[in-house]
N, C-alpha and C positions, 0 to 999 in steps of 0.2 A: 298473379294466378292467385294467392290465397282469397284474395274476394269471391274469383271466377270461382273455386271449386267451391265455396261455403256455399253462392247462391248457386249452384250447380244442382247442390241436394237438397236443397231448401225448395226449389224448382221441382225437384226429384218426388220429393215428398209429398208438394201439397199437388202437384200430377195424380200421383198414384194413388194420393186419398181419392178430391175429385172422380175417376175412373173404376176407381174400386166400390166407390157409392153408388155408380152411376151402374154399372153393372150388377150390379150389388138388389139394388130396387126393383119394385114393379116398376113395370114400364112408365104409366102415369104418373106416378113420383120421382120416377128417373126426370121427366120432362121438367113436374116441380122446380127439381135440387138444380135442373142444370140454368134453367130460368133465373134462380134465385142467385146461383153463384156469378149468374152475366151481370146483372143488375148492383149485386153485390162491388163486382172489380168496375164497374162504370161507377159507381156514387163515391168508390174511395176515390177515383181517380180526380172526379168532380169535388171533393173537398179539398185533395191536394192542390187543385189551381196549377198545377205543373212548375208550383213554384222553386222547386228544385234546380231546374237549368238555371237561372237569375242565382241563386245562391251559388251555385258552379261557377259560372262564369267569372261571378265578380268576386267571390269568396277564394277562388283558389291559390294556393302560395301564401294566403294569410295566415295572421298569426294562430294559435289557439283559441285565445281568447274572442279572438274579432269573430270567427267564426261558429265560435258556439252560439257567443252572440246572436250570431245571423238566422241560426238555427231555430232560436229563444223566439226571435224577431216574426220566424215562419207562423211560430205556433198562433200569435191572433189570425193571419187567412184564415188555416181550418178549423178555429173555434167559428169565426165568424159564419163561415160557409155553411156549418153544419146547423145551424139555426135554420136558415133556408130549404138547404137539402136536404136532411133526414126527414123530414116533414114529407116531401116530396119522393122520397124512399121508400116510406111506408105504403102511400099512395098507391107506386109502382110495385109494389109485394105483394099487394093486396090486390090488384086487379091482372097484373099480366101475369105473372108466378101464381095468381090464385092461392098465396096463403092463408092461413088463419091470424086472426092478429096478434094472437099472443105468439108465433113462431114469426109474422114479423116485428113485434119489437124483440125482440129477441137478436134475430138478421141485424137492427143495428150495431149492434155492440161489436157484431164481426167486420161491416162497415168502416170503422170507427180502427181496429187491430187493424186490417190490411192496408190503411192510408198509414200506421205510423208504421207499418214496415215497409210500406213502398220509399218513402220518402227515406226512412234510416238506411236503405240499401243508395238511393240515390246519391244522396251526402257521402254515404264512405266512399265511392268511386274517385272521389278527387278532397278526402279525408279519411285518409287508410288508418289514423286513431281510434275510429270505431269499429272496427273490425271484431272486438271483441264483444260488445254489444251487440253486433250482427248476430251471434252464436242465439242468443235468446230466441229469436224468430225461426233460427234451425230448429232449436228443440221442441220449439214448440208444433212446428210445421211435423217434426216426428212423434211426439207424445199424441197426435191428433190422427196421425195414420197409425201409429198401433193400435189407437183404440177403435179403429173403424173394423182393422183387421178382427182386433179381440169379435168386437161386436158382430162378424159379418163368417165368422169361420168358427168360434169357439162357444160363444150367448148362443142360450135355446133358445131365446126367443128370435123374431126375425127381421132383422137391419128395416127402421123404418124413417121416414122424413124426419118428423119430429124429434127423434134422437140423433140423429143425423146434425141437425140443427142445434140442440140440445147441448149436445158435446163441444160442436164446434166454438161454439159462441164464450161454453164453460173457460175452456184451453186458449182462446182469444184474450177473455180478460184476466188470467192469470198472467200469459205473455207480455201485456199490455203493463202489467204491474212490474215482471222481472224487467221488459225494455227499462223501465224509467226508471227503477233501482240504479240499473247497470250504466244507466247513460248519465246519470246524476254523481254517480260513483266513480265514470271515469273523467268526467270534465269539470267536478272540484278539485279546487275554485272558480267559481264562475262569476266574474264579474259583469255585470248585465248592464251598466255604466258607461262601458268601451261606447269608443267612438265609431261605428262600422260604415263602410263607403255605400250602402244602399237604401233605399227607400225601406223604412220602418214602421207606417201606418199601414191601417188596412186594405184604403182604397188605394195609396199609393203603389202597395207592391202587387195587388191584383190588376194594377194597370200596368206594372212594370212586367209581368208576365201575360199578360193578356195576349199577346201574339202566340205566344209557346202552347196554352191553354188552348185556344180557335183549333191550331193545330195536332196536338194532340185528340180533343176531343173527335173533328174527324177521323181522324185515323180510327179510334175506337170503335166510333159509329158505323165506319166503312167495314171495316174487320171484323162486326157483329151485325150487323144491318137483318143480314139473313137469320140469326139466331130470335129478333125479334119479330122479325116479320111471321117466322114460321110459330111461333109462342099465341101471336095473337090471330090465325087464321086459322089452325092446324089443333088434331083434338091431341088434347097432354100423350096418349098413347105413343105418337107419330111424332109428334116433339120430344118425346123418350126415344126412340129411334134414331134424331137424327142427332141428341145432344149425347147419344154414348158415340156416334162418327167423328161429330165437333171435339168434343174434350179430346181426344188420341189424337186428334190433326192439331188441336191446338197447344200439347206436347211439344210436336215435329217444332212451331213457332216458336214458343218458349226458349225451345235449346237454341233455335236460329239467334234468338234476342242476346241470348246472354256469351254463346260460346262462340259465337260468327259477330257479331253487329257490335255488341261489349269491346267485342277481346279486340277490335281492327280501327275504333272510332277514335282512340288517344292518339295514334297513329296517323289516321285522315287529317285531325283536327289539328296538330304539330307541326303534318308535314306539310299543311295548307298556307302557312308561313314564309314558307322556305321554296314549296317544289310547285313544278305547272299542273293546272288542273289536268293533264293527262297521264302524269302519270298516278295521281290518284284513283283517275280512272280506271288505272289497269290492275293495281292493287283491287278495288273494289268488285273488278269484272271476275278477276281469276280466283277472290271470296265467292263471287256468285255460282260459279261454275259450281268448287267443291260444294256449296250446298245441294244443289242440284243433285249432282252426281251420289249424295247420301241420302236422299229423299227415294229416291229412284233405286238404289239397292237398298234399303229399308224396305219400303212398298214391297217390294221384287220379293225380298225372301220372304215376308208375311205372308202373301199371297199363295206363295212355293210351299210354306208352312203347311198352310191350309188344306193347300188339296191332299196333302200327305197323310192329313188326319181325316181323307173324306168329307172337309167343311162339317164335321161336329161342332167346334165350338161357333163356327161365324152363325151357322143356323140354331145353334143354343142362344147365343146373345145376338142374334138380330141383324147381323154386321154384313154389308153391300160394297161387294170389292168397287164397284160401280162407282157408287159414291163415295168410298171412298177415296178414290182415284180422285175425283173430279174438285174433292175438296183441298188435296193436296196438289193438284197443280196451283190452285190459286193461291196457296203459300207459299209454293216455287217464283211463281208472278209476285207473290207483296213482298218478299225478300227484294228483288233485284228490282223494285220501286224504294222498297225503304233505305236500301245504298244510293240510290241518285238523290234521294232525299241527303241521306247525311254527307253528299259531297255539298249540293247546294247547302247546309247549314252551316260546312264548313267553310263555305266564301260568305257567310253573312248574306242569305238571300233565303230568309225564312218566308216574306212572300210566295217566291216562285211556288214554296211546301204549300202551303194555306189554297194556294188556287188551284194547282194542282189537285190538291184531297176535294176541294170545292165541286169541280168540273165532277171528278170520279165521283164522288160521296152523291152528288144529283140526278145523274142520269143512273150510275148503279143501283141508289136505292128505286126507283121504278121500275126498272127492270126485275130487281127481284121482286117486288110486290107482281107485278103481272106473270113473272114465268111461276111463282110459288103461286099462285091463283090457279091455273092451268094445267101445271104438271110437278105441285105438290113437293117434296122434299128434291127431288134431280135438277127440278126447277131455283128453288132456293139457292142451291148450290151451284148451278151454272150461272144462275143469277152473281153470286158473289165473286165468280170466278171469273166473270168479265167482266164487273165493276175495277177488279184490282188488275186486270189488263188495259183496260183502258185508264186508270192511273197511272202504270208505268210510262206506258207512250206519251201520256202528256208531261210528265215533271223526268224523263228523258228527254221533251223535245225545250224543256223549261233549262234544265243541266246544259246542253249544247249552247242553247242562245245565251246563259249566263258566261258558258266559257269563253265563247265567242268573243265578248263582248270586256272580259277581264284583262 
């Protein structure tokens, strides 16, 4: 529960930061910021290679020395991936996000910082000793939010994309230094010669995590394909409008991951050893109904409050309830698919997940491009929701098949 609370505050600070910046910048710069934040998250994921899944499974319950050595070994993969992926990140930042070269270089610091923060949280899920270290990530995000609030509401100069990225990168660098110092203090003395029951070479570690990386990559691309398509096809002002909606909706999905998905994951994984698949499905289905109900209540309340103010705020910030409803529907559908994927994962059927995601992504990406070309923002949002629905249908059928043959 401590970990969930810390992560909720950390994600909330990060989410409010992105929403605040998106709503404070001019629409064209809001579009650039949204695209930059999207590719930062994508490449932070790529650098991590989903290595944490193998560490979680193989090292859970190990001694502190063995677990620490396993984490250190994972740094080799992150460093090796950085050699190839960071130059690619610069290229994408320059072309898709249309950043100047200095801002693209500054953003690389943020990518590395997000990588370390993500990996720290993931390993803390099974090694509670790192909770105190995770506080450094929370403090960094709180400082980032505070800085943006000062720039947006107190500073006499208007908030700009350049200021945002420079402050973000500076605090990211400070956060990384604090994280390293705290982690070293928390884990010393560290025995790097201890024998660990996992692969330690770069290529061997990549191979061990390759399937999980494919699953995660397809999942991210499926969720964010509409963002890339809109960024490539539409003017920056229109992209800014879309990201103001997408970032608000993304907050809902992040809260689901932390407060719902990650909360019941240990229960489902442990229950898979002793309970039938139908019992696990009941747990997941009830949780999905709860998520759907909360989304509907939250959206209805927001629309009602907007109506009471004669749509002053929605008109000021270019918000559209129809576009938001389409995107939130996609979130509810996607959470159902993620729950089905959790069940397949608990039954050690990752291949069913990746097949389902590959089918949904390949068909969904084509639908998003076609619909966005014809109908703009609404087309892209509808295409993304349709892709999530296809993923839910396919993964549910895969789970039923797996359950019947188990």
